GUTIBA-666930 format. One record per residue: residue in one letter; x, y, z of N, C-alpha, C in turn. Coordinates in steps of 0.001 Angstrom, whole numbers, padded with zeros to 6 digits, always signed. Atoms other than C-alpha are relative to their C-alpha. Layout:
N
AXYZXYZXYZ/...
END
This chain:
204
M+000954-000892+000468+017490-058755+013727-001150-000980-000698/S+000495+000674+000899+014412-060284+012171-000294+000539-001197/F+000213-000879+001073+013356-059373+008685-001001+000816+000239/E+001095-001003-000213+010046-057629+009924+000701+001463+000799/S-000667-001370-000879+012306-055469+012560+001025+000510-001046/F-000800-000811+000905+014887-054862+009569-000974+000975-000960/I+000573-000864+000942+012475-053645+007265-000933+001258+000823/A+000727-001040-000542+010497-051249+009964+001445+000702+000469/T-000947-000828-000461+013789-049885+011019+000620+000710-001373/A-000260-000421+001264+014705-049387+007195-000877+001459-000123/A+001016-001071+000389+011555-047414+006830+000083+001100+001028/A-000349-001409-000782+012137-045363+009869+001257+000708-000333/R-001342-000609+000258+015497-044470+008757-000225+001276-001142/K+000530-000804+001128+014026-043302+005367-000835+000989+000226/L+000914-000811-000639+011193-041646+006998+000844+001370+000549/A-001012-001304-000577+013947-039610+009132+000683+000771-000955/F-000864-000769+001078+016041-038781+006112-000826+000763-000468/V+000957-000825+000615+013106-037474+004106-000245+001122+000866/T+000520-000864-000950+011745-035635+007067+001047+001150+000401/F-001013-001045-000542+015091-034135+008316+000401+000881-001335/G-000609-000337+001090+016198-033552+004547-000876+001485-000224/W+000752-000921+000084+013102-031435+004118+000127+001231+000761/Y-000301-001289-001112+013404-029437+007360+001128+000675-000506/M-001476-000823+000299+017077-028466+006503-000237+000870-001336/E+000454-001077+001296+015740-027320+002929-000461+001156+000036/E+001028-001211-000210+013162-025017+004296+000906+000759+000712/R-000533-000950-000784+015416-023771+006885+001355+000615-000612/Y-000956-000702+001535+018245-023013+004314-000679+001244-000562/K+000678-001212+000649+015702-021124+002429-000581+001085+000765/K+000166-001454-000927+014501-018938+005286+001288+000504+000377/L-001456-000745-000573+018127-018487+006492+000718+000906-001003/F-000811-000726+000861+019371-017050+003185-000965+000657-000896/R+000957-000701+000970+015987-015781+001626+000246-000171-001250/L-000466+000137+001483+017050-017271-001519-001443-000482-000634/S+001156+000063+000904+013541-018583-002870-001053-000662+000636/W+001065+000257-000806+009962-018955-001158-001336+000286-000750/E+001558-000289+000770+006118-018473-001897-000651+000291+001261/R+001327-000595-001069+003207-016928-000143-001226-000660-000779/K+001410+000492+000688-000216-018598-000919-001128+001361+000117/H+001041-001104+000258-003002-016624-002120-000687+000484+001248/G+000250-000597-001062-004281-014303+000325+000836+000409+001281/E-000950-000435-000744-001161-013993+002305+000613+001390-000292/K-000295-001123+000445-000983-010334+001158+001146+000846+001273/N-000686-000620-001187+000547-009167+004878+001538-000741-000024/L-001279+000845-000156+003350-011819+004460+000830+000551-001206/V-000545-000783+001284+004320-010684+000825+000722+001589+000256/E-000377-001119-000281+004356-006976+002121+001220-000191+000778/A-001281+000306-000747+006616-008044+004989+001092-000391-000467/D-001145+000477+000712+009006-009828+002703+000711+001513-000850/W-000417-001156+000953+009243-006519+000360+000477+000714+001238/I-000475-000961-001081+009913-004430+003633+001325-000417+000347/K-001494+000343-000698+012885-006616+004812+000905+000185-001286/I-000984-000333+001251+014241-006607+001114+000416+001442+000113/F-000373-001392+000095+014003-002909+000946+000827+000607+001335/K-000894-000330-001218+015606-002431+004538+001560-000414-000346/N-001479+000681+000174+018511-004783+003416+000686+000888-001137/S-000553-000913+000784+019244-002223+000758+000515+001116+000408/K-000649-000986-000769+020681+000116+003248+000261+001200-000917/N+000107-001302+000532+019499+002970+001551+000705+000215-001172/V-000384+000066+001555+021012+002230-001906-000966+000178-000947/P+001364-000104+000685+018583+003694-004272+000424-000982-001396/Q-000095+000815+001319+017696+000925-007039-001436+000204-000868/D+001047+000240+000887+015454+000646-009919-001053-000843+000447/I+001150+001165-000092+011849-001161-009298-000938+000154-001216/Y+001053+000414+001212+009783-002608-012136-001079-000623+000596/I+001306+000482-000494+006198-003307-011289-000986-000062-001079/S+000914+000162+000871+003597-004594-013624-001153+000713+000208/A+001271-000710-000213+000404-002862-013914-001097-000861+001074/G+000879+000837-000927-001486-005787-012360+000661-000018+001596/D-000845+000304-001184+001027-005721-009376-000315+001499+000889/L+000151-001417-000668+000231-001730-008587-000919+000019+001263/Y+000728-000167-000965-002669-002587-006303+000618-000493+001426/L-000563+000370-001103-000347-004185-003841+001404+000868+000317/M-001377-000547-000751+003091-002405-004145-000158+001418-000097/S-000079-001355+000000+001816+001276-004659-000464+000580+001670/P-000184+000068-001369+000384+001117-001041+000969-000226+000805/L-001462+000229-000564+003479-000481+000070+001034+000817-000047/L-001000-001117+000223+005559+002149-001393-000012+001115+000809/E+000358-001084-000838+003699+004605+000331+000279-000288+001369/E-000376+000204-001213+004168+002968+003451+001532+000146+000287/V-001316+000212-000026+007805+002068+002839+000693+001686-000116/S-000401-001272+000055+008341+005993+002052+000063+000725+001220/K+000082-000256-001168+007528+006688+005662+001160-000345+000911/L-000957+000820-000828+010396+004269+007043+001485+000842-000293/P-001381-000893+000371+013791+006390+007593+001002-001086-000532/E-001157+000826+000672+015855+003224+006975-000534-000446-001564/C+000448+000375+001454+013844+002719+003527-000168+001283-000847/R+000384-001552+000544+013410+006494+002749+000807+000168-001609/S-000845-000241+001437+016064+006456-000294+000578-001392-000541/C-000487+001158+000601+016013+003033-001344-000562-000377-001698/I+000473+000455+001259+013988+003495-004573+000505+001262-000641/K-000745-001133+000896+015666+005363-007400-001330+000294-001121/N+001117-000451+001081+013352+005262-010406-001102-001556-000183/I+000993+001096+000032+009981+003363-010780-000528-000339-001736/Y+000478+000433+001415+009069+001597-014124-001418-000593+000061/I+001139+000846+000169+005543+000672-014685-000232-000574-001415/K+000086+000721+001410+005029-001848-017291-001476-000722+000016/R+001236+000557+000339+001726-002334-018662-000349-000380-001977/I+000286+000045+001586-000009-003370-022097-000467+001240-000721/S+000427-001268+000839-001000-001055-024636-001519+000382+000064/D+001336-000075-000107-004159+000498-024717-000921-000681-000854/D+000805+000873+001087-005427-001265-027954-000023-001492+000321/L-000177+001416-000625-004319-004645-026433-000938+000001+000988/Y+000797-000120-001039-006272-003629-023175-001655-000088-000841/S+001557-000042+000727-009545-002751-025516-000318-001382-000456/Y+000517+000983+000696-009215-005775-027258-000237-001434+001004/L+000280+000699-000797-008942-008055-024203-001185+000111+000837/T+001412+000168-001054-011936-006553-022246-001154+000378-000988/E+001151-000114+000819-014147-005877-025138-000369-001276-000735/G+000269+001328+000697-013700-009042-027280-000831+000255-001245/D+000905-000020+001398-015734-009813-030486-000690-001124-000097/K+000884+001152+000006-017984-012500-031667+000555-001262+000068/N-000562+001027-000167-015101-014741-031733+000872+000064+001260/F-001083-000021-000994-013292-013876-028678-000590+000731+001265/L+000759-000290-001246-014761-013438-025059+000810+000991+000742/P-000901-001101-001014-013251-010508-022673+000388-000721+000842/V-000484+000795-000868-010904-012216-020664+000818+000984+001238/I-000542-001197-001091-009775-008746-018329-001239+000572+000493/N+000958-001093-000460-012034-006920-016191+000369+001459-000390/E-000162-001422+000358-012582-003284-017248+000547+000718+001203/S-000554-000675-001120-012025-002270-013761+001357+000092+000159/L-001438-000049-000027-008446-003062-013860+000677+001506-000309/K-000485-001390+000375-007877+000285-015604-000122+001132+000805/N+000126-000865-001060-009540+002249-013012+000879-000007+001606/Q-000501+000449-000919-007679+000502-010369+001634+000375-000025/Y-001050-000400+000487-004352+001171-012313+000234+001522+000050/T-000134-001257-000049-004933+004729-012533-000030+000618+001477/Y+000145-000417-001668-005984+005158-008661+001477-000350+000462/N-001224+000467-000750-002648+003403-007666+001113+000503-000461/L-001031-000632+000589-000504+004982-010103+000218+001579+000588/N+000060-001393-000434-001624+008353-008575+000645+000215+001340/I-000564-000106-001711-000608+007285-005052+001226-000046-000263/L-001229-000075+000095+002808+006839-006408+000575+001545-000422/K-000138-001360+000368+002672+010356-008109+000018+001048+001134/N+000198-000870-001336+001971+011884-004489+000998-000165+000709/I-001144+000114-001020+004761+010275-002988+001395+000362-000694/Y-001217+000340+000760+007531+010033-005698-000077+001487-001039/D-000206-000933+001007+008890+012884-008100-000487-000582-001323/E+000532+000802+001231+006801+012012-011494+001066-000093-000862/K-000986+000063+001010+010092+012632-013452+000717-001584+000289/N-000218+001481-000396+011089+009161-011751-000864-001143-000299/I+000775+000763+000259+008298+007481-012676-000493-000274-001302/N+000041+000226+001229+008130+005873-016021-000981-001188-000415/E+000585+001226+000317+005450+003930-017885+000555-000611-001263/Q-000418+000629+001193+006209+001630-020435-000942-000944-000429/E+000938+000989+000278+004434-000555-022546+000465-001271-000802/W-000443+001295+000645+004679-004191-023341-000685-000262-001242/P+000644+000080+001314+004414-005246-026894-001351-001135-000099/R+000621+000853-000090+002253-008291-025830-000034-000252+001682/L+000288+000443-001323+000839-009880-022488+000912-000681+000523/P-000724+000955-000565+003427-011303-020496-000571-001172+000600/S+000534+001078-000453+003023-014585-018705-000176-000088+001445/Y+000151+000064-001381+003161-013410-015394-000240+001609+000179/S+000346-001228-000607+002373-010448-013038+000907+000206+001269/G-001159+000354-001247+005332-009513-010759+000682+001486+000361/T-000667-001419-000351+007614-006574-009261+001608-000628-000060/L-001589+000110-000074+011621-006471-009695+000730+001003+000529/Y-000793-001073-000397+013899-004933-007726+001538-000459+000623/G-001443+000367-000136+017687-005244-007669+000186-001661-000328/E-000412+001493+000214+018769-009062-007049-001173-000684+000531/Y+000919+000298-000645+014992-009670-005888-001280-000049-001166/I+001282-000197+001009+011711-010367-007949-000969-000844+000628/H+000772+000859-000391+008539-011770-007212-001176-000090-001099/Y+001406+000076+000915+005795-013175-009555-000818-000950+000040/H+001049+001055+000065+002499-014986-010034-000544-000164-001346/P+000568+000122+001469+001601-016403-013132-001388-000068-000132/W+001542-000123+000356-001726-015496-014789-000654-001698+000289/E+000685+001542+000019-004588-018368-014181-001186+000726-000145/V+001394-000350+000279-008101-018178-015076-001085-000138+000965/D+000723+000420-001172-010771-017662-012528-001494-000610-000107/I+001454+000690+000042-014648-019126-012194-000512+000902-001187/D+000908-000961+000698-015676-016217-014244+000567-000210-001543/G-000373-000053+001071-013379-017242-017172+001010+001000-000383/K-000717-001276-000104-011197-013914-016527+001410-000515+000325/L-001325+000466-000413-007471-014030-016209+000084+000738+001488/T-000272-000626-001154-006267-013173-012687+001348-000324+000471/H-001492+000114-000429-002847-012601-011152-000109-000308+001648/R+000227+000296-001368-004203-013210-007665+000325-001471+000362/T-000244+001400-000023-002467-016453-007541+001225-000180+001101/T-001174+000107-000753+000597-017847-005492+001106+000967-000490/T-000995-000949+000130+003314-015329-005139+001431-000673+000052/Y-001475+000533-000292+006897-016775-005797+001081+000968+000189/F-001078-000809-000108+009854-014965-004597+001353-000771-000372/M-001405+000818+000662+013630-015496-006126+000874+000892+000121/K-001357-000701-000021+016981-014027-005339+000534-000389-001081/R-000634+000141+001292+019153-014071-008546+000957-001241+000139/E-000916+001055-000136+021980-016232-006930-000817-001348-000121/N+000875+001198+000050+019173-018904-006281+000303-000792-001314/D+000170+000766+001241+018927-019526-009970+000127+001009-001098/P-000115-001149+000959+020603-016981-012465-000576-000005-000979/E+000706+000043+001478+019240-018540-015526-001562+000513-000003/L+001330+000053-000286+015728-018779-014273-000332+001860+000250/F+000303-001414-000327+015769-015241-012800+000411+001062-001196/G-000132-000540+001142+017182-013900-015866-001281+000185-000998/K+000778-000257+000926+014454-015083-017805-001507+000788+000516/Y+001101-001093-000779+011666-013375-015361+000542+001646+000041/E-000432-001226+000063+013859-010380-015259-000200+000539-001368/G+000441-000399+001262+013701-010311-019117-001559+000292-000680/L+001500-000166+000101+010018-010670-019031-000409+001068+000461/I+000569-001199-000612+009269-007929-016801+000377+001129-000361/K-000428-001240+000581+011463-005362-018558-000624+000059-001637/S+000101-000226+001387+010496-006195-022006-001017-000700-000582/G+001104+000716+000242+007508-008532-022075+000588-001319-000942/F-000191+001313+000780+007450-011584-024599+001150+000540-001033/
END
């Protein structure tokens, strides 16, 4: 075998290994649903993922923690889920995590040294989507809790699953959570899962 042929063969083997290894990793993630992501705009896929998760709970009620910024997605989804016989009893208590009214005012109004970084319309959206939940579930099972400070991401926690999307700045200089959505199962990375679980439950 010539040197050129040897190099070509080695390169082909390396390419096959990298390609096959990547393929197997993706298959593994999909098979066990351990950790995956959804691109911005793939709202339908995020909803489908959660419906599968709820169905897999087999009607075992569990608490769900939803950040205020995620209500736009999760309230309509939970409305749909409540109509599915196999998911009817999967939600125990709903904890809505939001920043305080004072912090909200500071982030929306700003001052001469601090520009507004959150759109004021978020509060109206929050109230609207919260009312959707109150029309579906018993209000005594819906708990609003304040974060002492703004957490580093928006997300939802349910049992052994969590999805989160870090805050980013849009072209208007405002914070947005309409970014890539990352899903994680606790067993995939217990330490990292615990970090995000702690954030959504207690903030910083």
